N, C-alpha and C positions, 0 to 999 in steps of 0.2 A: 630364306632370313634376311632378313637389310643386311644392306656396306654397313649400315650405322648401325645398326645390331652388333656388327661378329665382334665392329671395333671398342665398342666400351663393354664389351667383353673380353680383350684382348687385353688395351689398358687395365677393367679389375686382376687382369689373371697377368701382368706382367710386372705391375707394384705388385700382389701375393706374391711374390715367387725372390722379391725385394731392388726390382727395378722404382729406383724412384719418377724417369719417368719415360714416358714411351709411347711411341705415336701410332703402336697399338696396330696400325697397317698405312705405310708411306700412299702418297700418292696414286702408285702402280698399282696396290693393291695386295702388297706384300711387307711381311714384316716376321721378322722371330726373337729368338734369346735361347741363351744357353742354359740350361738348370737343370743341377745334379750331374752334369758331364754327359749332357745330353744336347747337342743342339736341335733348337725343332723349327720348324717353321710354319709358314703362315702364306696362305693364296688368296684370297678371296676372288671366285669367279663371277661374275658381276650374270652371263647369261644360265649358268645355269641357281641362283641365288645360292654357291656350296662358300665354305669356310672350310676348304683344306689344308688340313694340321699334319706335316712331317716328320720324320724324327732319321734323323739320317744314322745309318748306318755305314757307308761306305760312299769315297769320294774314287772312284778310276781317274789314273792320268791319263790314260790310252783310252778310247772307245774296250767292255767287254769280248774278249773271244767267247768264240759258239762254246756255247752247252752253259757261261756261268751263269745267266737273270736263269735261263732254263730252271740250273739246278739250282738257288733260292727257291725260287717258285714253286718248287716239289713239296724244296722242304713246308714252305708254308703248309702244301697239300697237309703234308704228311702228319703234323700238327702239334708243327712248334710252334714256341708261345709265339704270337706278333704284336703283344700287345692290346691286343685291339681292332690294328689294323692290317693294311694287305704289303704287299711285299708293291713296285714305285720306283723305277727308273728310271729314269728326267735324263732325255739325250740332249737336255742341251747344258748344261752343267756339271753332267758323267755322274751322277748323285746316284745309292742306292736309298732310297727310306722308304720304310717303314711306313705309311701314311693314315689317318682316316680321319669322313668329312660326314657334315653339322649343312642340313640342309634347313634343324630347326637348333634355335636359340639353347642349349641345355643351365643346367644351371649349374653357376659358380664353381662350389662343393667337389660334381662330379667332372665336370670341366680337369678338376685342377686335377683330378687322380686317372681322368683319362692320359691329361697329358705323362703323368709320373709315370702310371704303365705305358705307354711308350713310347718314352725315352730310356724306363730302364728292361725292356725290352732290346732294344735297336744296342744298345751298349752290349747287353750276348751277343744280337748278331756278329754284332761287329768282331767279339772277341772270337766265339768259338762257331759259329754258323758259316764266316765266313772260308775260318781252316777245314771243316768240312768238306763246303759244296770245294773248296781250289783243290783239294787233296784226291779230289773229284772226278776233276775237270780237269786238271794235267797231271802229266808226267812224271814220276819221282824222277826223274830227272832235271823236268825241269826247276822245277820245287827246288830241289838239292842250289841250280843256278838262281835265287826268289832271296834264295836264308846267307 
């Protein structure tokens, strides 16, 4: 996939979701849009010619405690719906995402369906999976303090 193709795909997608003006990707290769309660982020990787599409699950205020990321990865391995993505923790912004990559330009309607599915799964992960993982990782007395 070329950067120009990724740019055009994202311009089309953001317009199809109601954004009047969207650059698709900024000069650094990043973009994003909020759709149906989901926060979707896009990054074009020039070296691999890959468009990475990520739906935010949770943004940590501090680096996650030991066992938390492993708990999310175990949920994915256990069959919890990831919306076609994989669990992706970005250390720079402490964000937990469900992400999927495209190396070929997908059909626009298929891409829109993929993003809807990814966004829906990220919302479920933020609502349900986050609580399940936290209850397994933290001691009950720590959960009471957080409540």
